[in-house]
N, C-alpha and C positions, 0 to 999 in steps of 0.2 A: 098697705100695698107693697108688693115685692118690687125689686129693681126691674125685673123682667116685665111685670105688668105696667110699671111706670114707663118703661121704654116703649112698650107696645102702644100705649095711649099717646105718647109723644110722637111716635112715628106716624100714626094716623093723621096727625095735625100738620105734617110736612107738606110743602108744596111739591109738585112733580119734580122740579129742579133740585130741591133739597133732598128728596127721596133718592134721586139718581146719584147725587153726590155722596150720600150716606151709604148707598149700596156699594159704590166703588170703593169707599174707604173701608167698609166692613170686609169685603172680599180680600182686599190687600192685607188688612190686619189678620184675618183668618189664615191666609197662606203663610204670613210671617210666623204666627204662632205654630202652625203645623210644621214649618221648616225646622223649628228648634226642638220639636218633640223627640226625634231620635237621640239627640244629644242628652236630653233630660232622662230618657230611658236608660241610656248607657250609664250615666252617673248613678242612677237608682239601681243598677244591676239587673234590670229586667231581661236583657237578652242572654244573660249567662246560662240559664237552663237550656235554652235552645242551642246555644253554641256548644255546651257540654254534650248534648245529645248528638249534634252533628259530628263532633270529634269522635265520640264513641262509635257511631255508625261507620264513619270513615275507617277507623282502626279495625273494625270488624269486617271490612270489605263490603259494606252495604252502601255502595255508591255507583253512579253511572258516569263513565268517561264521556266527555263531549267529543 
């Protein structure tokens, strides 16, 4: 049985109060992980190709002034 299947089985056994508490915890945890994703992407160099393209487009005059 996978970890996810094990969690699914255990979640089904929770009381309504426990389910509400676990939902609150999971949402908080999920947002915390999401908040750190951009930092991890920068360290991994993921935005570099997009930044390079933006700089090339800007240098070529392909931009709109606000």
